C-alpha positions as CSV (number, residue, x, y, z in Angstrom):
1,M,91.9,167.7,-76.7
2,K,89.3,170.8,-76.1
3,S,89.0,170.7,-80.0
4,I,88.2,166.9,-80.0
5,I,85.3,167.3,-77.3
6,T,84.1,170.7,-78.5
7,L,83.4,168.6,-82.3
8,I,82.1,165.5,-80.4
9,I,79.2,168.3,-78.8
10,I,79.0,169.7,-82.0
11,L,78.5,166.6,-83.6
12,L,75.7,165.6,-80.8
13,G,74.3,168.9,-81.6
14,I,73.7,167.8,-85.1
15,G,72.1,165.2,-84.5
16,F,69.7,166.5,-82.1
17,T,68.6,168.8,-84.6
18,F,67.7,166.4,-87.1
19,A,65.3,163.6,-88.0
20,Q,65.3,160.6,-85.3
21,E,65.7,157.4,-87.4
22,V,63.4,155.3,-85.4
23,T,62.6,151.6,-86.9
24,L,59.1,150.1,-86.3
25,D,57.8,147.0,-87.7
26,D,61.2,146.1,-89.9
27,K,60.7,149.6,-91.8
28,K,63.1,152.9,-90.4
29,Y,60.6,156.1,-90.0
30,Q,62.2,159.8,-90.0
31,V,60.7,162.1,-87.4
32,D,61.8,165.2,-87.7
33,D,59.2,167.7,-85.3
34,K,55.7,166.1,-86.0
35,T,56.7,165.1,-89.6
36,I,57.2,161.2,-89.9
37,L,59.1,160.6,-93.3
38,S,59.3,156.9,-94.4
39,N,61.9,156.9,-97.7
40,G,62.1,160.6,-98.2
41,T,58.2,161.1,-98.6
42,D,55.3,161.8,-95.7
43,V,53.8,159.2,-94.5
44,T,52.5,161.0,-91.5
45,N,48.7,160.9,-92.6
46,A,49.0,157.4,-93.9
47,L,49.3,155.8,-90.3
48,N,47.4,155.1,-87.5
49,E,47.0,157.4,-84.3
50,E,48.4,154.6,-82.7
51,Q,51.1,153.8,-84.7
52,Q,51.8,157.5,-85.5
53,Q,51.9,157.5,-81.3
54,K,54.4,154.6,-81.4
55,I,57.0,156.2,-83.5
56,Y,57.2,159.0,-81.9
57,D,57.8,157.9,-78.5
58,L,60.8,155.8,-79.9
59,A,61.7,158.6,-81.4
60,E,61.6,160.4,-78.3
61,E,63.1,157.8,-76.3
62,K,65.7,158.0,-78.4
63,Q,66.6,161.7,-78.2
64,N,66.0,161.0,-74.3
65,A,68.7,158.5,-75.0
66,L,71.2,160.9,-76.5
67,K,70.6,163.7,-74.2
68,Q,71.6,161.1,-71.3
69,I,74.8,160.1,-73.0
70,E,75.7,163.7,-73.2
71,L,75.2,164.5,-70.3
72,E,77.6,161.1,-68.9
73,K,80.2,162.4,-71.5
74,K,79.7,165.9,-69.4
75,A,79.9,165.2,-66.1
76,S,82.6,162.8,-67.3
77,E,84.9,165.4,-68.5
78,K,83.8,167.0,-65.2
79,A,85.0,164.6,-62.8
80,K,88.3,163.7,-65.3
81,K,88.7,168.1,-65.2
82,Q,88.3,168.1,-61.2
83,A,90.3,164.8,-60.8
84,E,93.3,166.5,-62.8
85,K,92.8,169.6,-60.6
86,Q,92.9,168.0,-57.1
87,A,96.1,165.5,-59.1
88,K,97.8,169.5,-59.3
89,Q,96.5,170.3,-56.1
90,L,98.5,167.6,-54.7
91,K,101.3,168.0,-56.0
92,K,101.8,171.9,-54.8
93,L,101.4,170.5,-51.5
94,E,103.9,167.5,-51.4
95,K,106.3,170.1,-53.9
96,Q,105.3,173.0,-50.5
97,Q,106.0,170.1,-47.4
98,K,109.4,168.7,-49.2
99,K,110.4,172.6,-48.8
100,T,109.5,173.0,-45.6
101,Q,111.4,169.7,-44.9
102,K,114.4,170.8,-46.2
103,A,114.3,174.2,-44.6
104,L,113.6,172.3,-41.2
105,K,116.8,169.7,-41.9
106,K,118.6,173.4,-42.7
107,K,117.5,174.8,-39.6
108,E,118.4,171.2,-37.8
109,N,121.7,171.2,-39.1
110,E,122.3,174.7,-38.4
111,I,121.7,174.0,-34.8
112,A,123.7,171.1,-34.3
113,K,127.2,173.0,-36.1
114,K,126.7,176.0,-33.3
115,A,125.4,173.2,-30.6
116,K,129.3,171.5,-31.7
117,A,130.8,174.6,-31.8
118,E,130.1,175.9,-28.3
119,K,130.6,172.9,-27.3
120,Q,133.8,172.3,-28.2
121,L,135.1,176.2,-27.5
122,A,133.9,175.4,-23.7
123,K,136.0,172.4,-24.0
124,A,139.4,175.0,-25.8
125,E,137.9,177.5,-22.4
126,K,138.7,174.6,-19.9
127,E,141.4,173.2,-21.2
128,A,143.5,177.1,-21.8
129,K,142.3,177.9,-18.3
130,K,143.4,174.1,-16.9
131,A,146.9,174.9,-18.6
132,Q,147.4,178.2,-17.5
133,S,146.5,177.2,-13.7
134,K,149.0,174.5,-13.8
135,Y,151.7,176.9,-15.6
136,E,151.1,179.3,-12.5
137,K,151.3,176.6,-10.1
138,L,154.6,175.3,-11.2
139,S,156.2,179.1,-11.7
140,K,155.0,179.9,-8.4
141,K,156.9,176.3,-6.7
142,G,160.2,177.2,-9.2
143,K,159.4,174.2,-10.4
144,L,160.0,175.4,-14.0
145,S,163.5,175.6,-16.1
146,T,163.7,178.3,-18.9
147,E,163.4,175.5,-21.4
148,D,160.5,174.4,-19.9
149,E,158.8,177.9,-19.2
150,A,159.0,178.5,-22.7
151,K,157.6,175.1,-23.6
152,W,154.4,176.2,-21.2
153,L,154.0,179.5,-22.3
154,K,153.9,178.1,-26.6
155,K,151.3,175.8,-25.1
156,I,148.9,178.0,-23.4
157,E,149.8,180.6,-26.8
158,K,148.4,177.3,-28.9
159,L,145.6,176.5,-26.5
160,N,144.5,180.6,-26.2
161,D,144.3,180.9,-30.2
162,K,142.3,177.7,-30.5
163,V,139.7,179.2,-27.8
164,A,140.1,182.4,-30.1
165,K,139.5,179.8,-33.0
166,A,136.4,178.4,-31.9
167,E,135.2,182.2,-30.2
168,K,135.4,182.8,-34.2
169,K,133.5,179.9,-35.4
170,L,130.7,180.0,-33.3
171,K,130.3,184.2,-34.1
172,K,130.1,182.9,-37.9
173,L,127.8,180.4,-37.2
């Protein structure tokens, strides 16, 4: 792409340095500096002052038009590069925004997991405390047989294990 642009600029530059071809009264003239050529021969002195001035003016107009085209091409290339740069920057910002959103979502998930673990721990502690107090109440009244007492102790042990697991899970987070 750069080589094509460079080639175009070189060709236009070469076009400016060489003679400008101008048509006046159905005759083609080449203007090179202050020399007017027709079919390769110098006709500057053969033309009157008014014709010379018209030819020079036409050549200058043509050269100015070519310069204007060159400037427009340069401006177009500059605008294109600027647009590419902005597109690249926009893409970079979008990527950064996605990364930030992903990190935020991850943090929200961690907070939700921690809240859930705390809730489970509180529930397990409540159940264990309730079972322990009920066991102690029944035990004080003497309403527990040996089988019932074994069941209650097993139940309390399971609930205490549940509390320990919930605490471990919470510490892990």
